[in-house]
C-alpha positions in Angstrom: -15.9 -35.6 -4.2 -12.8 -37.1 -2.5 -10.7 -34.2 -3.9 -13.2 -31.6 -2.6 -13.4 -33.3 0.8 -9.5 -33.3 1.2 -9.5 -29.6 0.3 -12.1 -28.8 3.0 -10.4 -31.0 5.5 -7.1 -29.3 4.9 -8.5 -25.8 5.5 -10.4 -26.9 8.7 -7.3 -28.8 9.9 -5.2 -25.5 9.6 -7.8 -23.7 11.6 -7.8 -26.3 14.3 -4.1 -26.5 14.5 -3.6 -22.7 14.8 -6.3 -22.7 17.5 -4.6 -25.4 19.5 -1.2 -23.7 19.3 -2.6 -20.3 20.5 -4.4 -22.1 23.3 -1.2 -23.8 24.3 0.5 -20.4 24.4 -2.3 -19.1 26.6 -4.0 -17.1 23.9 -7.4 -18.8 23.9 -9.9 -16.1 23.0 -12.0 -15.5 26.1 -15.7 -15.6 25.1 -16.4 -13.1 27.9 -14.4 -10.5 26.0 -16.1 -10.0 22.7 -13.4 -7.6 21.2 -10.6 -9.9 22.4 -12.4 -13.0 21.0 -12.9 -11.3 17.6 -9.2 -10.3 17.5 -8.2 -13.8 18.3 -10.5 -15.2 15.6 -9.1 -12.8 13.1 -5.6 -13.9 13.8 -6.6 -17.7 13.5 -8.7 -17.0 10.5 -6.3 -15.0 8.4 -2.9 -16.6 9.4 -3.2 -19.7 7.3 -4.7 -17.9 4.3 -2.1 -15.2 4.2 0.8 -17.7 4.6 -0.7 -19.7 1.8 -1.0 -16.6 -0.4 2.7 -15.5 0.3 4.0 -19.0 -0.5 1.7 -19.7 -3.5 4.1 -19.3 -6.3 6.8 -21.3 -4.6 4.3 -24.0 -3.5 2.7 -24.2 -7.0 6.1 -24.6 -8.8 7.2 -27.3 -6.3 3.9 -29.1 -6.5 3.8 -29.6 -10.3 7.6 -29.3 -11.0 7.1 -26.2 -13.1 10.0 -24.9 -15.3 10.0 -21.1 -15.4 10.9 -19.7 -18.8 13.6 -17.1 -18.5 15.4 -17.6 -21.8 13.2 -19.5 -24.3 14.7 -22.7 -25.5 12.6 -23.1 -28.6 10.0 -21.3 -30.7 7.1 -22.6 -28.7 8.4 -21.2 -25.4 9.2 -17.9 -27.2 5.6 -17.7 -28.5 4.2 -18.6 -25.0 6.3 -15.8 -23.3 5.5 -13.3 -25.9 1.7 -14.0 -25.7 1.7 -13.5 -21.9 3.7 -10.4 -22.2 1.2 -8.9 -24.7 -1.8 -9.8 -22.5 -0.1 -8.4 -19.4 0.4 -5.1 -21.2 -3.3 -5.0 -22.1 -4.0 -5.4 -18.4 -1.3 -2.7 -17.5 0.5 -5.3 -15.4 3.9 -6.5 -14.9 4.5 -9.7 -16.9 4.0 -12.8 -14.6 6.5 -15.6 -14.5 5.6 -17.9 -17.2 6.1 -21.7 -16.6 5.5 -25.1 -18.2 5.0 -28.3 -16.2 5.0 -31.9 -17.5 1.5 -33.4 -17.4 -0.5 -35.1 -20.2 -3.6 -33.4 -18.9 -4.5 -30.1 -20.6 -4.6 -27.6 -17.8 -3.3 -24.2 -16.7 -3.3 -22.1 -13.6 -2.4 -18.7 -12.3 -1.3 -17.8 -8.8 0.8 -15.3 -6.8 0.6 -12.9 -3.8 -0.4 -9.9 -6.0 -1.4 -8.7 -9.4 2.3 -7.7 -10.2 3.9 -10.7 -8.6 2.2 -13.7 -10.2 2.8 -17.0 -12.1 1.0 -18.3 -15.1 1.7 -22.0 -15.9 0.6 -24.3 -18.6 0.9 -28.1 -18.9 2.7 -29.8 -21.8 -0.7 -31.6 -22.5 -2.3 -28.2 -23.1 0.4 -27.1 -25.4 0.3 -30.5 -27.4 -3.4 -30.9 -27.6 -4.7 -27.4 -28.3 -4.3 -25.0 -31.2 -2.5 -21.8 -30.6 -5.8 -19.9 -30.7 -7.1 -22.1 -27.9 -3.9 -21.8 -25.8 -4.1 -18.0 -26.3 -7.6 -18.1 -24.9 -6.6 -20.2 -21.9 -3.7 -17.7 -21.2 -6.2 -14.9 -21.4 -8.4 -16.7 -18.9 -5.4 -16.9 -16.4 -4.4 -13.4 -17.1 -8.0 -12.3 -16.2 -7.6 -14.1 -12.9 -4.4 -12.1 -12.3 -5.9 -8.9 -13.5 -9.0 -9.3 -11.4 -6.9 -9.9 -8.3 -8.6 -13.3 -7.7 -5.9 -14.8 -5.7 -5.9 -12.0 -3.1 -9.7 -11.7 -3.0 -10.1 -15.4 -2.4 -7.5 -15.2 0.4 -9.5 -12.3 2.0 -12.8 -14.1 1.6 -11.3 -17.2 3.1 -9.8 -15.2 6.0 -13.1 -13.5 6.7 -15.0 -16.7 6.6 -12.6 -18.4 8.8 -12.7 -15.6 11.3 -16.5 -15.9 11.8 -16.1 -19.7 12.0 -13.7 -19.4 14.9 -15.6 -16.5 16.5 -19.0 -18.2 16.4 -17.7 -21.6 17.5 -16.0 -20.1 20.6 -18.9 -17.8 21.4 -21.4 -20.7 21.4 -18.9 -23.0 23.2 -18.7 -20.4 26.0 -22.5 -20.6 26.5 -22.6 -24.4 26.4 -19.7 -24.8 28.8 -20.8 -22.2 31.3 -21.8 -23.9 34.6 -24.3 -22.7 37.2 -21.7 -20.5 38.9 -21.0 -18.6 35.7 -17.6 -20.3 35.2 -16.6 -21.9 31.9 -15.4 -25.5 32.2 -12.2 -25.3 30.1 -12.3 -29.0 29.0 -15.8 -28.8 27.7 -15.3 -25.4 26.1 -12.3 -26.6 24.2 -13.9 -29.8 22.9 -17.2 -28.2 21.9 -15.3 -25.4 20.2 -13.2 -27.8 18.1 -16.4 -29.8 17.0 -18.3 -26.5 16.1 -15.2 -25.2 14.3 -15.2 -28.4 12.0 -19.0 -28.1 11.5 -19.0 -24.3 10.8 -15.9 -24.7 8.6 -17.8 -27.2 6.4 -20.8 -24.9 6.1 -18.7 -21.9 5.4 -17.0 -23.6 2.5 -20.2 -23.2 0.6 -19.6 -19.5 0.5 -15.9 -19.9 -0.6 -16.9 -22.4 -3.4 -19.7 -20.1 -4.6 -17.2 -17.2 -5.0 -14.7 -19.6 -6.7 -17.4 -20.5 -9.3 -18.2 -16.8 -9.9 -14.6 -15.9 -10.5 -14.4 -18.5 -13.2 -17.3 -16.9 -15.0 -15.6 -13.5 -14.7 -12.2 -14.9 -15.9 -13.9 -16.5 -18.9 -15.6 -13.1 -19.7 -12.3 -11.3 -19.3 -10.6 -13.7 -21.7 -13.5 -13.3 -24.2 -13.0 -9.5 -24.2 -9.2 -10.0 -24.7 -9.2 -12.6 -27.5 -12.8 -13.1 -28.4 -15.5 -15.3 -27.2 -15.2 -17.9 -30.1 -11.6 -18.7 -29.0 -12.5 -19.1 -25.3 -15.5 -21.3 -26.2 -13.3 -23.5 -28.4 -10.8 -23.9 -25.6 -13.4 -24.9 -23.1 -14.9 -27.3 -25.6 -11.5 -28.9 -26.0 -11.3 -29.4 -22.3 -14.4 -31.6 -22.3 -14.0 -35.2 -21.1 -11.0 -34.3 -18.9 -10.7 -34.1 -15.1 -8.2 -32.0 -13.2 -5.1 -33.9 -12.0 -3.6 -31.0 -10.2 -2.6 -31.5 -6.5 -5.8 -31.1 -4.4 -4.6 -27.8 -2.8 -4.3 -26.3 -6.4 -7.6 -27.7 -7.9 -9.3 -24.3 -7.6 -6.5 -22.6 -9.5 -6.8 -24.8 -12.7 -8.9 -24.0 -15.6 -10.5 -27.5 -15.8 -14.1 -27.9 -14.5 -15.9 -30.5 -12.5 -18.2 -32.9 -14.4 -21.4 -31.6 -12.7 -22.4 -28.5 -10.6 -22.7 -28.8 -6.8 -22.5 -26.5 -3.8 -19.0 -27.8 -3.3 -17.7 -27.3 -6.8 -14.8 -25.0 -7.3 -15.7 -24.5 -11.0 -19.0 -24.3 -12.9 -19.4 -27.1 -15.5 -17.9 -26.5 -18.9 -21.4 -26.5 -20.5 -22.5 -23.7 -18.2 -19.3 -21.7 -18.8 -19.8 -22.1 -22.6 -23.5 -21.1 -22.4 -22.4 -17.9 -20.6 -19.8 -17.0 -23.3 -22.3 -17.7 -26.1 -24.5 -15.0 -24.6 -21.6 -12.5 -25.3 -21.5 -13.2 -29.0 
């Protein structure tokens, strides 16, 4: 829960900081101008998400210290690169950058600003503790994320959700802060809008997390179609008992799952994911 709380707090903090910066610049989003307020809300809502998407590969590599394989140094790296290349061809995509990062935890993730400009990274723990069939399934899961355009879709959903968070918080604040003369008390308006932004941002996170869980099911199904359901099931079973140690801003990108389902879970439980795959057999 601490990891999820920090993830939500980071997103809400970005919204608040951008709102404050725009307000200081005199671009406050007048609640009397619905079109102008909506435009202001969209700028605030999408700015952080788009910047994060554009920087996602660079941020991910720096966060985990990933080494990008350009010229394989050994047979394992050659196999890893060749496997991703083959899967990318099946998706009719440009081969993502393939990287390894040092971590005892079996995990992997995919990120990037577009389907043809992406990164797939695996941990040393994944390579050391899984069979190649299981690693192939994990890579297929990550390639399904890339092929489905999940990074871009999640960014758009986060941007839309953030837009309505800002719009509604400022619209309601304008009503609350309006005095008997019809004027809006700027101090009250600003404080109420910040409080509502935090509250609505927390509630809106349920929508984002729901989508995050659905995309995991889709990626599992995509991997099953690519390499077969038994391989994907075996890979998920191997992950049981572990917990993601990725940096909090990257938790939703990893393949590992939370121990139990909740409205704030980025992933379904491994048991639920395995049950879905067993239905495909």
